[in-house]
N, C-alpha and C positions, 0 to 999 in steps of 0.2 A: 163675129170674126174681127180680128185685129186689123186696123188700117194699115199697119206696116210691121215688118218683122223687127226683132230686137236689133239685128245688125244694121238694117236700114235706118232705124231711128237713131242709132248711135252714130251712124255716118252723117245723118242730117244735123245732128247736134254739133258734131265736130266741124262740119262745114260752116254752120252758123257761127260757132265760136271763132273760127279762123277769119271770119268776115267782119267781126265786131272789133273795134279798136281795143287794145290791151287796157287803156285807161278806163274805158267803160266797164269792162269785165271785172277789173280790180275794184272799181268803185262799187259795183253791184255786190261783189263778194264781201266787201267791208260793210256794206249796208246791212246784209244779212248777219254778219258777225256782230255788228253793233246792236242789232235787235236782240241777239242772244245774250250778249254782255249786258245790255241795258236791263234785261229781265232780272239778272242777278244783282246788279248794282242798285236797282230800285228797291230790292229787298233789303240791302244794306242800309239805304237811306231811311227806310221806314222802320226797320227793326232796331238798328244799332242805338239810336238815341233813347229808346225805351228799355235798353238793357236785355233785349231778346237775342238769342243766338241766330246767326245768319248762315252758319256752315253745316248745320245738322237739323234734322227734322224736315218732313215734307211740307211744302207750301200748302196753306189752308186759308179758307175764308175767315177773316177776323171776327165776323159776326156769329157764324154758326159752327165754325170749325170743320166745315166740309173740305175734305182732301181734294185738291185740284187735280183734274186729269191732265193728260198731256196737252190737249188743245187749249185748256184754260191757263196753262203755264206761260203762254205767249200773249201778254196783255193786249197787244194790238189786234190780234185775231179775236180775242175774247171780247173786246170792246165792240168790234164790228158785229159779231154773232149774238152777243147777249146784251148789247147796249150798256156795257160797263157795270153789269150787275151779276151777283152770284147766281149760278144756275139753280141752287137748292133753295135758298131763302129769299133771294131777290134783293138783298142788301147791296147798296152801291159799293163798288170796289174803289179803293183809294186811287184818285186820278193820277198820283205820282207814278204808279206802275207803267201805265201806257205813255205818259208824258216823258219820263226818262228813257223808256225803251225807244220811243220815236227819236228823241234827241240824240241818243247813242247811234242809232242807225243813220241819221243825217250826218252826224260827225264823221262816221266811218265813210260814208259816201263821198263827202268833200275831201277827206284825206286821201282816199284812193284816187280821186280824179286829179288832184293837184300833184300828188307824188306817188305814182305807181311803183310798186316794189316794196322793199323793206322800209324805206322812208315813210311811205304812206301808212304802213302798219304801225310804225312808231308814233306817227302823228295821230292816228286814231286812238292809240292808247293814251296819249297826252290828253286828248279831248275827252275821253271817257272818264279819266280820273279827275279832270277839272270839273266836269259836270257833276260828278258824285260829291266832290268837295263843296261846290256851289250850293247844291241841294241841301246838304247837311248844314251849311252856314245859314241858309235861309230858314230852315226848319228849326234849328236849335242853337244858332249862333256858336257853332262848334266846328273847328277844323281839326280832326283827329291827327295826332302826330304820325300814327301808323300809315295813314293814307298820304299825308304830305311827304313822309319819308319814302314811300313807294314811288311817288312822283319824282322825287329828287334822284333816287337810285336809277329809275328808268331813264332819266335825262342823261346821266352819266353813262349809262350803257349805250344809249344812242350815239353819244359823242365818241365812245370807244369803237363804234362801228363806222365811224367817219361819216355820219349823217350831219348835214349842215345844222348849226355852225360847228366850227372846230372846237375840239375838246378844251383848248386853252381859253377860248371866248366863253364857253359854258361855265368854266370854273370862275372866271372873273364875274360873270353874270350872277352866279350863285352868291358869291361874297358880297357884291354890290347890292343885290336885291335884299338880302337879309340885313346888311349893315345900314342901308338907307332908311328902311322903315323902322328898324330897331332904334336908330338915333332919333328919328322924328317922334316915336312913341315916348322915348326917355325924356326928350325936351318938353313935350306936352305935359307929361306927368310932373316934371319939375316946376313948370310954370303955372299949371292949372290945378295941381294937387289932386288930380283924378286921372283915370285911365282914358286915353283917347283912341287907342287901337287895341284889339284883342291880341293875346299872345301868339296866336297862330298866324296872324297876317304877315309878319316879317319872315316867318318860316316858309309860308306859301310863296311870297315873292322871291325868296331865295331859290326855291325849287323851280319856279318859273324861269328864273335867270339861268338855271342849268339846262333849260330847253332852248331859250331864245338867245342866250348870250347877253352881254351888257348893253349892246347898242339900242335895243328896242325897249328896254326897261322904262325909260322916261315916258315913251308913248303909252305904254301899258298903264302906268300909274295915272297919267293925265286922262286917258280914256275911262279908266275905272272911276276917277273922281267925277267925270262928266256923267257917267251912268248913275252914280249916287245923286248928283245934283238934279238930274232928270227925274229920278224917283221922288226926291223931296218936292219938286215943283208939281209933279203929278198929284202927290198926296194933298198938297195945298189947294190945287184946283178941285179936288174932291171934297174940300172943306174939312180935311183932316191933317192940318199942318203938324209937322214933327216938332217935338220939343227940343230945346237945345241940348238936353242930355239923353236924347233917344239913341238907342244902340242900333247901328245899321250893319248889315252883313258885308263889310268892305271886302272880305275874302271872296265873296261871290262876285263882287264887281271886278275884282282882279282876274278871276277865272273867266268871266265874260269877255274881258278885254284881251286876255292872253291868247285865246285860240285864233281869233281873226289875225292877230299879229303873227302867229306861226304860219297861217295860210299865206299871208302876204310875203313873209320871209322865204318860204319854200317856193312860192310862185315866182319871185324875182330871181331866185337862184337857178331855176330850171332853164 
């Protein structure tokens, strides 16, 4: 026998929702949305550098080809239920699946809490794209123009919707972000006769500028440099010092620095 009728349960849920702050509900909704988005974005990160399609064909185990069921398509649930292994062959599932899904869920929750409403949704999208670009840069030292362009266009769209900062500041940020890193890369190439930055880094900072405006860009670059320095020191402590010509995913460092800057900006504007 059911403990309550459908109408009674619906009323109870409605009362509970009415008693919970909107910020918490929106944060919970974007947490769930982030988990769903992260499942797809993790597939992009894993398949795209290998030249595999990401928009067609059902997801399957990379080891045995087993077609994943509905429950297995949610990596966080699959990790808990199957300990991160394929149900059929027992092979370990790439950790990036659940790591990116969890990251996107947390990004969504933070965005929803700091900025309930359309601004929170926009901020979640900003964070999800940044995480995807960072993961691709770490994995393959690659910042696809398609994703960077999507980030830039989304920033312009957010400005058109009057989401902080103003569209004029975003445009200045886009120009300043791209021009500053492009100039640094050109000077380094001229003086050292080799590349110092990847071609995607100026584009990424330009796209970030279209989200943050120009005022926060210096802080983002400094924080990104500190993240890179921290990584270099960590590797040295592990007895694996980086060589002078080692290639580092500076785009990932920029992405890591940009999202906290957005949270701070929105929090101060609230």
